[in-house]
TORLO-901589 format. One record per atom (N, C-alpha, C): residue in one letter; x, y, z negated. Coordinates in steps of 0.1 Angstrom, whole numbers, plus 5000, padded with zeros to 4 digits. Layout:
<atoms>
AXYZ
...
</atoms>
This chain:
<atoms>
M526236193423
M526836323419
M525836393410
T526236453400
T525336523391
T525136663395
S523936713394
S523636843397
S522336883391
G522037013389
G520837063384
G520336973372
V519236913374
V518636823363
V518736683369
E519936633369
E520136493375
E519536493389
E519536373394
E519036353408
E517536333409
V516936363420
V515536353422
V515236253432
R514036193431
R513436113441
R512136163445
T511736143458
T510436173462
T509836053469
T508536033469
T507935923475
T508135933490
G508536053495
G508636073509
G510036043514
R511036013505
R512335983510
R512835843504
T513935803509
T514335663506
T514435643491
P513835543485
P513935523470
P515235463466
G515535473453
G516735413448
G517835503447
L517635643448
L518735733449
L519035813436
G518135813427
G518435893415
G517835853403
K517935933392
K517435893379
K516235973375
K515736063383
K514536133381
K513836153394
H512536143393
H511736133406
H510536223406
M510336293417
M509136383418
M508536343431
L507236383432
L506536363445
L506536473455
A506836593450
A506836713458
A508236723466
A508136713479
A509336713487
A510136843486
A509436953483
A510137083482
A511037083470
A510837003460
A511637003448
A513036943451
V513236873461
V514536813464
V515536923465
A515237033472
A516237143474
A516537213461
V515637213452
V515837273439
V516737193431
F516537063430
F517236973421
F518636933427
L518636903439
L519836843445
L520836953450
V521537013440
V522537113443
V523737043450
L524136933446
L525236863452
L524636743459
V524936723472
V524336623480
V525436543487
G525036433493
G525936353501
G526636243494
V526536223481
V527236123474
V526236013471
A526435893477
A525435783476
A525635713463
L525235773452
L525435703439
L524435593436
W523435573445
W522535463443
W523335333444
L524435333450
L525235213451
L525935173438
F525935263429
F526735243417
F526235323405
S525035303401
S524535383390
S524335303378
G524535173378
G524335093366
G525635063359
S525534983349
S526734933342
S526934783343
G528034733339
G528234583340
G529434563349
N529934443349
N531134413356
N530934353370
L529734373376
L529534333389
L529234453397
F529734453410
F529734573418
F529134553432
P528134633436
P527534603449
P528534643461
V528534553471
V529334573483
V528534543495
R528834603506
R528134573519
R529134493528
V528534373532
V529334283541
V528434253553
N528834293565
N528034263577
N526634313576
G526434433570
G525134493569
G524234453558
K524734353549
K523934313538
K524734333525
Y524034343514
Y524634373501
Y524734253492
G525934233486
G526134133476
G526934203465
Y527534123457
Y528234173445
Y529634103443
I530634183440
I531934133436
I532134153421
N533034083416
N533434103402
N534634193402
K535234223390
K536234323389
K537534273396
S537634143398
S538834093406
S538534093421
A537434153425
A537134173439
A536734033445
K536333943437
K535833813442
K534333823444
L533833783456
L532433783459
L531733683451
V530833723442
V530133633433
V528633613436
I528033713442
I526633703447
I526633733462
A526233633470
A526433643484
A525633763490
P526133823500
P525433933507
P524033883512
Q522933943508
Q521633903512
Q520534003511
F520934123505
F519934223502
F520134343512
D519034403514
D519034523523
D519734643517
R519534653504
R520234753496
R520434703482
A521334763474
A521534713461
A522134823452
D521834813439
D522234903429
D523134833419
G523834913410
G524634843400
G523734783389
F524334693381
F523634633370
F523534723359
S522334713352
S522134793340
S521234703331
E521734683319
E521034603309
E520734463315
G521634403322
G521534273327
G520734253340
L520134353345
L519434343358
L519934453368
A519734423381
A520134523391
A518934543401
V518734663405
V517734693415
V518234653429
V517434573436
V517734543450
V516534563459
Q516834573472
Q515734593482
Q515734483492
L514534423494
L514234323504
L512934363511
N513034373525
N511834403533
N511134523528
Q511834633526
Q511334763522
Q510734773509
R510934663500
R510334673487
R511534643477
W511334713465
W512434703455
W512034613444
G512934533439
G512734443428
G514034433420
Y514234333412
Y515334323403
Y515934173403
I517234163402
I517934033401
I518634033388
D518933903384
D519833883372
D521233873377
R522133843368
R523533843371
R523933713379
S523033623380
S523333503389
S522833533403
G522133643405
G521633673419
G520233633421
K519633573410
K518233523411
K517333633409
L516233633417
L515233743415
L514533723401
A514633833393
A513933833380
A512633903381
I512434003389
I511234073392
I511034083407
T510034023412
T509834013426
T509734153433
P510434173444
P510334303451
P508934343454
Q508434453449
Q507034493451
Q506834643450
Y507934713447
Y507834863444
Y508334943456
D507735063457
D508135153467
D509435223462
L509635233449
L510835283444
L511035223430
A512335213426
A512635153413
A513935203408
D514035213395
D515235263388
D515935153380
P517135173376
P517735083367
P517135083354
F517234973346
F516634973333
F517435053323
S516735123314
S517335213304
S516535193292
E517235153281
E516535133268
E515335043269
G515534933278
G514534833279
G513434853289
L513334973295
L512235003304
L512835063317
A512135043328
A512535093341
A511435173347
L511735283353
L510835363361
L510535303374
V509335283378
V508935233391
V507735303397
G507635293410
G506435353416
G505935273428
T504635263428
T503935203439
T502735293443
G502835353454
G501835453457
G502135593451
P501135663447
P501335803444
P501835833430
S501835733421
S502135763407
S503235673402
L503935723391
L505035653385
L504735603371
G505235483368
G505135433355
G506335353351
Y506235283340
Y507435213334
Y507135063332
I508034973336
I507934833333
I508934783323
D508634673317
D509634603309
D510334493317
K511134413311
K512034323318
K511234203323
S510034183319
S509134083324
S508434123337
G508534253340
G507834313351
G506434363348
R506034353335
R504734413331
R504934563328
Y503834633331
Y503834773328
Y503734793313
A504734873308
A504634913294
A503935053293
I504035133304
I503335263305
I502835263319
N501535263320
N500835253333
N501235373343
P501235343356
P501535453365
P500535573364
Q501035693361
Q500135803359
Q500835943361
F502135933364
F502936063364
F503236103378
E503236233380
E503636293393
E505136283395
G505936283384
G507336273385
G507836223371
A509036163370
A509536113358
A511036083359
G511636053347
G513036023346
G513235893338
Q514435873334
Q514735753327
Q514735783312
F514535673304
F514535683289
F516035703284
G516135793275
G517335813267
G517035873254
D517635823243
D517335863230
D515835853227
G515235743233
G513835713230
G512835803237
R513335883246
R512435983253
R512735983268
A511636013276
A511836023290
A511036143295
P511636213305
P511036333311
P509936293320
V508736363320
V507636343329
V507136473333
I506436483344
I505836603349
I504336593348
V503736683342
V502236683340
V501736823344
N500936833354
N500336963359
N501437063362
G502537013368
G503637103373
G504637143362
R504537093350
R505437123339
R506036993334
W507337003330
W508036893324
W507936883309
G507636763304
G507736743290
G508336603287
Y508236553275
Y508936423272
Y507936333265
I507936203269
I507136103262
I508036003255
D507335923246
D508035813239
D507735683247
K508135573242
K508035443249
K506635383249
T505735453242
T504235413243
T503535503253
G504235603258
G503635703267
G503035823260
R503235833247
R502735943239
R503636063241
M503036183243
M503836303245
M504536353232
L505836363233
L506536403221
L506936553222
I507336593234
I507636733236
I506736783247
N505836873244
N504836923253
N505336973266
P504736953277
P505137003290
P505237153290
Q506437203292
Q506637353291
Q507837403300
F508537303306
F509837343313
F509537333328
D510337413335
D510237413350
D510937293355
E511937243348
E512537113351
E513037053338
G513036923338
G513536853326
G514436733329
G515536723323
G516436613326
G516336503316
N517136393319
N517136283309
N517936313297
F517436263285
F518236273273
F519436193274
S520536243270
S521836173269
S522736233258
E523136153249
E523936193238
E523236303230
G521936283228
G521136373220
G520636503226
L521036533238
L520636653245
L520036623258
A519136713263
A518636713276
A518736843283
V519136853295
V519136973303
V517737013308
V517437143306
V516137183311
V516237323318
R515337353326
R515337483333
R514137563329
L514337693326
L513337793325
L513637903334
S512737933343
S512938023354
S514037973363
D515138053364
D516238013373
D517537973365
K517437953352
K518637913344
K518437783336
Y519537713335
Y519537583328
Y520137593314
G519537533304
G520137513291
G519837373286
Y519937353273
Y519837223267
Y518937223254
I518037123253
I517237103241
I517736983234
D517336973221
D517636853213
D516436763213
V516436653206
V515336553207
V514036603201
S514036713194
S512836773188
S512236873198
G513036913209
G512537013218
G513137143215
K513937163205
K514537293202
K515637323211
M515637453216
M516737493225
M518037513218
L519037433221
L520337443214
L521337523222
I521237513235
I522137593244
I521237673253
T521337803251
T520437903258
T520637883273
P519537883280
P519537883295
P520437993300
Q521537953307
Q522438053312
Q523238013325
F523037883328
F523737823339
F522937813352
S523537833363
S522737823376
S522437683380
S523137583374
S522737443375
S523537373364
A523137253360
A523837183349
A523337043350
G524136953343
G523936813343
G523836753329
D523636623329
D523536553316
D524936543309
F524936533296
F526136503288
F526536363289
H527836343292
H528536213292
H529936223286
E530136143277
E531536153270
E531736293264
G530736353260
G530836483253
G530936603262
L530836583275
L530936693284
L529836693294
A529436803300
A528436813310
A528836913321
V528436873333
V528736963344
V527837093343
A528437203346
A527737333346
A528237423357
R527337493363
R527837583374
R527737733370
L528837793372
L528937943369
L529638003381
D529138113386
D529838193397
D530138103409
N529138013412
N529137933424
N530237823424
R530737793412
R531737683410
R531337603398
F531737473399
F531337383389
F532537353379
G532237353366
G533137313356
G532437233346
Y532937223333
Y532337143323
Y532237213310
I531137193303
I530937253290
I530837143279
D531037183266
D530837093255
D529537113249
K529137043238
K527837053233
K527537183226
S528437263224
S528237403219
S527937493230
G528137453242
G527937543254
G529137613258
R530337583252
R531537643255
R532137573268
V532737653276
V533437603288
V534737533284
K534837403288
K536037323284
K536937303296
I536337293308
I537037293321
I536537403329
A537337493333
A536937613340
A536237583353
P535137653357
P534537633370
P535537663381
Q535737553389
Q536737563400
Q536437463411
F535437383409
F535137273419
F533937313428
D533937263440
D532737273449
D531637183445
A531937073439
A530936973434
A531636903423
A530736843414
A531336773402
A530336673397
G530836563392
G529936453387
G530236433372
D529536323367
D529636293353
D531036233349
F531436253337
F532536173331
F532136033328
S532935943332
S532735803329
S534135733329
D534335653319
D535635593318
D536735693317
G536435813312
G537435923310
G537736003323
L537035973334
L537336043346
L536036093352
A536136203360
A534936263367
A535236283381
L534336253390
L534436283404
L534236433407
V535136493414
V534936633418
V535336653432
S534936763438
S535236793452
S535836933453
I536836943462
I537537063465
I537737063480
S537237163487
S537437173502
S536937053509
G535836993505
G535336873512
G535936743509
R536936733500
R537536603497
R537236573482
Y537136453479
Y536736403466
Y537936333459
G538136363446
G539036303438
G538536293424
Y539436263414
Y538936243400
Y539836323391
V539236383381
V539936463371
V539736393357
G540736423348
G540536383334
G539936493326
K539836483313
K539136583305
K540036703303
S541236703308
S542036823308
S541736913320
G541036853329
G540736923342
G541736903353
K542836823349
K543836793359
K543536673367
F543936673380
F543636553388
F544436433384
A543636323381
A544236193379
A544336113392
I543436143401
I543436083415
I543136203424
N544136233432
N544036353441
N542936343451
P542336453455
P541236453465
P541636393478
Q541036293482
Q541336223494
Q540236143501
F539036143494
F537936063498
F536836153504
D536036093513
D534936163519
D533736173509
Q533636063501
Q532636053491
Q533135963480
G532435963468
G532835883457
G531735863447
G531935773438
G530935743427
G531635743414
N530835723404
N531435723390
N532235593387
F533135603379
F533835483374
F532935413364
Q532935273365
Q532335193356
Q533135063354
A533535033342
A534334913339
A535634913347
G536135033349
G537435053355
G537535063370
L536335053377
L536335063391
L535335173395
A535635233407
A534735333413
A534635313428
P533335333433
P533235323448
P533635453454
V534335433466
V534735553474
V534435523488
W534335633496
W534035613510
W535035693519
I535435633530
I536135703540
I535235683553
G534635803557
G533635793567
G532435713561
N531935613568
N530835533563
N531335403557
R532635393555
R533235263550
R533435283535
E532935183528
E532935183513
E534035093508
G534735133497
G535635043490
G535535073475
Y536435013468
Y536535033453
Y537935063449
I538135153440
I539435183435
I539535163420
D540735143415
D540835133401
D541235273395
R541535283383
R541835413376
R543135473381
N543935393387
N545135453393
N545035493408
G543735483413
G543535513427
G543835413437
K544235293432
K544535173440
K543335103445
Y543235063457
Y542134993462
Y542134843457
V541034803452
V540834663449
V539934593459
W539134673466
W538234633476
W538434733487
N539034703498
N539334803509
N538134843516
P538134973520
P536935023527
P536534943539
A535234913539
A534734833550
A533434893555
G533234883568
G531934933574
G530734853570
</atoms>
């Protein structure tokens, strides 16, 4: 679920839950405006989808055929050909055959983005390439994923942006900084969120009480305690009306009203009525949904292709 400046991770909580990570536990309450949606199960792209069977995670294809046997303690979606998995309290990466590509060794690990993945072992965060070698050595208190050739990092309590060599491109100056997506990144100054371009110039004046990354031309923004969507000019395109809201993906976005989750199109009208306890983003035509603690997958018509299972 998108909120504030994407999702946060701390070394004091379970890894694998978000796209941006900090070490200060107090920051969780600031960043995670919307909680309870376990998107770690489905944050990557590709046509293989993590499922839990008898307490272990494997992967199905779009036809709901089990193609990687359940064997992992936890598992994430595929991104750039690799997926994050957990074995024995350590995170590593598998390829699409289910073979370990990078041995589980990290306390936390993110999906690959633009050829690099954020990982952490101990108190600092760095970035590895697909061979498992560090491209940027662990040195940051907090960090996010690469987008548009830039990644947010925290230095001395302020967020700035580095390139893929670790060189600072946008000096640390923000109270929070989100991942770049579609040429913009959400940032916070004081208690309001706005957007900068890749040069660091403020394009949308901070005015929102929380906001998310741009996806498919729209971003979540909160006004008057309700979530809606804005375009890249900062204009409201879908009026704030939801209790919670996620990114657009495959033309649909997960939203919540009165504790139930469904999916809206870009008109703001429901394509799949609120009926789920939790949900995740659509990828390749499928989205994970939960009834209680039972996870299933639905297609864009709201039809189950993998029925909820405990």
